[in-house]
C-alpha positions, 0 to 999 in steps of 0.5 A: 281605719281601713285604707278604702276609708282612708283614700274616701275621707281623702278624696272628699277633702280634696274635692268638697272640703271647704267649710261653709265658714270658708266659702263665706269668707269667714276666718274663724277663730274665737273671736266675737266676730267670726262667731257672729258671721258664723250664727248668721251663716248657719240660719241662713244654711237651715232654710230651705234655699240652695247651700250657694245662694245662703253663701253669697247671702252671708258676703253681702250682709258682711259687704253692707257692714253687717259684721257684728250685731250691733250693726244689724241691729241698727241697719234699717230692716230695708237695708237687711232687705237689701243686703238678702237680696243682693245675695239672692235670698230673695224668698225669705228677705221680709221674714229673714230681714226680721229674724236678723233684727230680732237676733241681733237685739236679743243677742246684744241684750241677754248676752253683750253680743258675744257668742262665747258667752253663749258657750259659757252659758252651756258650761260644757254641755253641748246640749245645752249649747244646742239649746242656747243657740235656737233661742235666736229667731231663725236658727232651729234644730238644724241651724244649730247643727250647722253651727256645731258642725263648724265650730267644733274645730275651736271649741273642743267640748263640741268635738267630734260633732257629725250630726244625721245629715253628716251621718247621711253622707257617710253612709253613702261614701260606704264610710262609718256612720258613727261621729267618734270613727269619723273623727278618727279618719281625720286630724281633729281640725280637719273635722269641720271640713270632713263635717262640710264634705260629708254634708255635700255627698247627702245632699247631692248624689254627684258629689258622692258619685265623684268621691267614689270614682275618685278612689 
């Protein structure tokens, strides 16, 4: 670890290291409700829409009471559409409302409404966990990556999880494009924040320029 890498990571975490879960008001713990809200957030973030809109929409769904699969499933299709629209997620609102309903039903039927049972199903195999997450309608490979980047702070077997998008950000900042070496630049609990910052650097050149100027 060079001094410049250390300074770059500190600058990134200071300015852009808020996790997407934190932005959405999710206090991430290994309990059913926050994990479900993270799964919904990951689905929303994986669409071709601004991250800020997805985050605001996740908040709107929670504010409307849809914080767990049972309440998501029992909400009407129109209630879900209205909450999605409240968050600004209008481009995909009808399809996403359907996916949220079906995903909640699947989670209830197959996993008792508890995302932790998906983890148990994977039995420590992160590749298998990524596949299991994609059983939920609307959660493709990108959505699974988002979920795993954020959950690595509380599910030890997932750490380190730095996917292709985070490695793009690392390259842009002159950091090692290697998950193990990136993990070595921060404390274990900071890995989700580092991943979030690297994603922002990958998506927005101004973020990378801002960090480089601070070093």
